[in-house]
C-alpha positions in Angstrom: 40.5 -5.7 1.7 39.7 -7.0 -1.8 39.5 -4.2 -4.4 38.2 -3.9 -8.0 41.8 -4.1 -9.2 42.1 -7.6 -7.6 38.9 -8.7 -9.5 40.3 -7.3 -12.8 43.6 -9.1 -12.3 42.1 -12.5 -11.5 39.6 -12.3 -14.3 42.2 -11.0 -16.8 40.2 -7.9 -17.9 40.5 -4.1 -17.2 39.1 -2.3 -14.2 36.8 -0.5 -16.6 35.3 -3.8 -17.8 34.7 -5.0 -14.2 33.0 -1.7 -13.5 30.8 -2.1 -16.6 29.8 -5.7 -15.5 28.9 -4.5 -12.0 26.8 -1.6 -13.3 25.4 -3.5 -16.2 26.4 -0.8 -18.6 27.5 -1.2 -22.2 27.9 -4.4 -24.1 29.8 -7.2 -22.3 30.3 -10.6 -23.9 28.8 -13.6 -22.0 32.2 -15.2 -21.5 33.7 -12.0 -20.1 30.8 -11.4 -17.8 31.1 -15.0 -16.4 34.8 -14.5 -15.8 34.2 -11.3 -13.8 31.3 -12.7 -11.9 33.4 -15.9 -11.0 36.3 -13.7 -9.9 34.1 -11.6 -7.7 32.6 -14.7 -6.2 36.0 -16.4 -5.6 37.4 -13.2 -4.0 34.2 -12.5 -2.1 34.3 -9.0 -3.5 31.7 -6.6 -2.1 31.3 -3.4 -4.1 31.4 -0.2 -2.0 27.8 0.9 -2.3 28.3 4.3 -0.8 31.1 5.1 -3.2 29.0 3.9 -6.1 26.1 6.0 -4.9 28.2 9.1 -4.8 29.7 8.4 -8.2 26.4 7.8 -9.9 24.3 10.1 -7.7 22.0 7.1 -7.2 21.7 4.8 -4.2 19.3 2.2 -5.7 17.4 2.5 -2.4 13.7 3.4 -2.2 12.0 4.7 1.0 8.5 3.4 1.9 6.6 5.2 4.6 3.5 3.3 5.9 1.0 4.2 8.6 1.1 0.8 10.4 3.4 -2.0 9.4 1.4 -4.4 11.5 -1.7 -4.0 9.4 -2.0 -6.9 6.9 -2.8 -4.6 4.0 0.4 -2.7 4.3 2.6 -5.7 5.1 1.3 -7.4 2.0 1.7 -4.3 -0.1 5.3 -4.0 1.0 5.9 -7.6 0.0 4.7 -6.8 -3.6 6.7 -3.5 -3.7 9.9 -5.3 -2.6 9.4 -8.1 -5.1 9.2 -5.7 -8.0 12.0 -3.4 -6.6 14.3 -6.5 -6.3 13.7 -7.3 -10.0 15.0 -3.8 -10.8 17.9 -4.1 -8.4 16.5 -1.6 -5.9 16.4 -2.1 -2.1 13.7 -0.8 0.4 14.1 1.3 3.5 10.8 0.9 5.4 9.5 3.5 7.9 6.5 3.1 10.2 4.9 6.5 10.9 2.0 5.2 13.1 0.0 8.2 11.8 2.1 10.6 13.9 3.2 13.9 12.3 6.6 14.1 14.0 7.4 10.5 13.1 6.5 11.0 9.4 8.4 14.3 9.2 11.5 12.8 10.9 11.4 9.8 8.6 11.3 12.0 5.5 14.3 13.9 6.8 16.1 10.6 7.5 15.4 9.3 4.0 16.7 12.5 2.5 19.9 12.3 4.6 20.4 8.7 3.5 20.2 9.7 -0.1 17.4 7.4 -1.1 16.4 7.8 -4.7 12.7 8.3 -4.1 9.8 7.7 -1.6 6.6 5.7 -1.8 4.2 7.5 0.6 1.5 5.3 2.1 1.1 7.7 5.1 -0.3 11.3 5.0 -0.3 13.5 8.1 1.6 16.6 6.9 0.7 19.6 4.9 1.1 19.7 1.1 4.2 21.9 1.2 6.1 19.2 3.3 5.8 16.8 0.4 6.5 19.4 -2.4 9.7 20.4 -0.7 11.2 16.9 -0.4 13.2 17.4 -3.5 13.1 13.8 -4.8 10.7 11.6 -6.8 7.5 10.6 -4.8 4.5 8.5 -5.6 1.6 7.9 -3.1 -0.7 5.1 -2.4 -4.4 6.0 -2.0 -3.6 9.6 -1.0 -3.6 13.0 -2.8 -0.5 14.7 -1.5 -0.3 17.3 -4.2 -1.4 17.9 -7.8 2.3 17.4 -8.8 2.7 14.1 -7.0 1.2 11.0 -8.8 -0.8 8.4 -6.9 -1.8 4.8 -7.4 -5.1 3.5 -6.0 -7.9 1.1 -6.5 -11.2 2.5 -7.7 -12.5 3.4 -4.3 -15.7 5.0 -5.6 -16.6 1.9 -7.6 -15.8 -0.3 -4.6 -18.1 1.7 -2.4 -20.8 1.5 -5.0 -20.5 -2.2 -5.5 -20.5 -2.9 -1.8 -23.6 -0.8 -1.1 -25.4 -2.1 -4.2 -24.7 -5.7 -3.1 -26.3 -5.1 0.3 -29.3 -3.6 -1.4 -29.5 -6.5 -3.8 -29.4 -8.9 -0.8 -32.5 -7.1 0.6 -31.1 -4.5 3.0 -33.4 -1.5 3.6 -31.4 0.3 6.3 -27.6 0.4 5.9 -24.8 1.7 8.0 -21.4 2.5 6.7 -18.4 2.4 9.1 -15.9 4.7 7.3 -12.3 5.6 7.8 -11.3 9.1 9.2 -12.9 11.6 6.8 -10.7 14.6 7.8 -7.7 13.4 5.7 -7.5 13.8 1.9 -7.7 10.0 1.4 -9.0 8.5 -1.8 -10.5 5.7 0.4 -13.1 8.3 1.5 -14.7 8.1 -1.9 -16.2 4.8 -0.7 -18.3 6.9 1.7 -19.3 9.2 -1.2 -20.4 6.2 -3.3 -22.2 4.7 -0.3 -24.3 7.8 0.3 -25.2 8.4 -3.4 -26.1 4.8 -4.0 -28.4 4.7 -1.0 -30.1 8.0 -2.0 -30.6 6.8 -5.6 -32.2 3.6 -4.4 -34.3 5.2 -1.7 -32.5 3.3 1.1 -32.3 4.6 4.7 -28.6 5.1 5.6 -26.1 6.5 8.0 -22.4 6.5 8.5 -20.0 6.5 11.5 -16.2 7.2 11.3 -14.3 4.5 13.0 -12.4 2.2 10.6 -8.9 3.3 11.5 -5.8 1.7 10.0 -4.0 1.2 13.4 -7.0 -0.4 15.1 -6.5 -3.9 16.6 -9.3 -6.4 17.1 -9.7 -5.1 20.7 -9.8 -1.5 19.5 -12.5 -2.4 17.0 -14.4 -4.4 19.6 -14.4 -1.4 22.0 -15.5 0.9 19.2 -18.4 -1.4 18.3 -19.6 -1.7 21.9 -19.5 2.0 22.4 -20.6 3.4 19.1 -22.2 0.7 16.9 -24.1 -1.6 19.4 -26.7 1.0 20.3 -27.5 1.4 16.5 -27.5 -2.2 15.4 -31.3 -2.7 15.9 -31.9 0.0 13.3 -29.9 -1.6 10.5 -30.0 -4.8 8.5 -26.7 -4.2 6.6 -23.3 -2.8 7.4 -20.6 -1.8 5.0 -17.2 -1.7 6.8 -14.3 0.1 5.2 -11.8 -2.6 6.1 -12.0 -6.4 6.6 -10.7 -6.3 10.2 -13.6 -4.1 11.3 -16.0 -6.4 9.3 -14.7 -9.5 11.0 -14.8 -7.9 14.5 -18.4 -6.9 13.8 -19.2 -10.5 12.8 -17.7 -11.9 16.0 -19.6 -9.3 18.1 -22.9 -10.1 16.4 -22.4 -13.8 16.9 -21.7 -13.3 20.6 -24.8 -11.2 20.9 -26.9 -13.9 19.1 -27.5 -11.7 16.0 -27.6 -14.0 13.1 -25.4 -13.2 10.1 -26.5 -12.9 7.4 -30.2 -13.6 8.2 -30.6 -10.6 10.6 -27.5 -8.6 9.7 -25.5 -8.6 6.5 -21.9 -7.5 6.6 -19.5 -6.6 3.8 -15.8 -5.5 4.2 -13.1 -4.1 2.1 -9.5 -5.1 1.1 -9.3 -8.9 0.7 -5.7 -9.0 2.1 -3.9 -12.0 3.6 -5.9 -11.8 6.9 -9.2 -12.1 5.0 -8.0 -14.9 2.7 -6.8 -16.9 5.8 -10.3 -16.9 7.4 -12.1 -20.2 7.0 -15.2 -19.2 8.9 -16.8 -17.0 8.1 -15.7 -16.4 4.6 -16.2 -12.6 4.5 -18.0 -10.9 1.7 -15.7 -8.1 0.7 -14.3 -5.9 -2.0 -10.9 -7.0 -3.4 -8.1 -4.5 -4.0 -5.5 -5.8 -6.4 -2.5 -5.3 -4.0 -0.1 -7.2 -6.3 -0.8 -4.8 -9.2 -0.8 -1.8 -6.9 2.6 -2.7 -5.5 4.1 -3.2 -8.9 2.7 0.1 -10.3 3.8 2.1 -7.2 7.3 0.7 -7.7 7.5 1.1 -11.5 6.0 4.6 -11.4 8.6 5.7 -8.9 11.5 4.1 -10.7 10.3 5.7 -13.9 10.6 9.1 -12.2 14.0 8.2 -10.7 15.5 7.1 -14.0 13.8 9.6 -16.3 13.6 12.7 -14.2 13.2 15.0 -17.3 10.1 12.9 -18.4 6.6 14.4 -18.3 5.0 10.9 -18.1 3.9 11.2 -14.4 0.3 10.1 -14.1 -2.2 8.9 -11.6 -3.3 5.2 -11.9 -6.6 3.8 -10.7 -7.1 0.0 -10.7 -10.3 -2.0 -10.9 -11.9 -3.7 -7.8 -13.8 -6.9 -7.5 -16.7 -8.2 -5.3 -15.8 -11.4 -3.4 -19.0 -13.1 -2.3 -18.7 -14.8 1.0 -21.0 -16.0 3.8 -21.7 -12.7 5.6 -24.2 -11.4 3.1 
């Protein structure tokens, strides 16, 4: 097996210099660096990552726990997190909790055992103490896990306000909001707060139904619409859906039931992820979350905690949202 000594011998430098090149520490001349890198390439030298992690007490691996990897919002978010992590020489270990407490708890234990440097939490099924006791840097997406754990989110209240006001501006007098599960401490639930207050201020008739779940497939949403929403549709001329998959499913359902969108029913969604952008017809009216910026800040915020653990710069970040006008309103 090729060792660091072999690399040092071939490149004509000391073992210490090779180590400094690999860890990017201290000043190394360009010519020396190229010699070492060429020797490593020629010998096909693979550094022992476990030994390096033990030596430096850092693995350069970040854990990411998501509620549903199949959901386009989270798959796209992970893409942006990975892109930025890679620039900083970190790798990802991705865990799919499926909104199950045992899974999430087991994944947290596994990440601790595998000595990841920190965790990005996009799932939230456990009590606050479970996150406080993790003993490593954490940052969350769209969730309040604890007052001591920073979060990154889009401006959910503003998004709900913009979506509701847009329906009102388009002439809607009776509006329904299909929200996510309100029992969790999710920042996304502020969309529902904004929806209610905006309707009340404008004197608009309103109601809401919980049903926009992350794990829901098209068929799940279709069954929910048939059972819970269809009996109400005659009462409403506008629907604000808390995600785009629900909004698209509602559009298809309305089309099959000969309900004209947007003439008889106006529909607005939320997210503007890859699924939404791929649709050619209809082009959904929706609220855009800046997933690229969210992914970058989640990653940079966690790395800041990892690399400056004595720093008091932990802070929450809320990013702006944008109305995307489509054909459904």
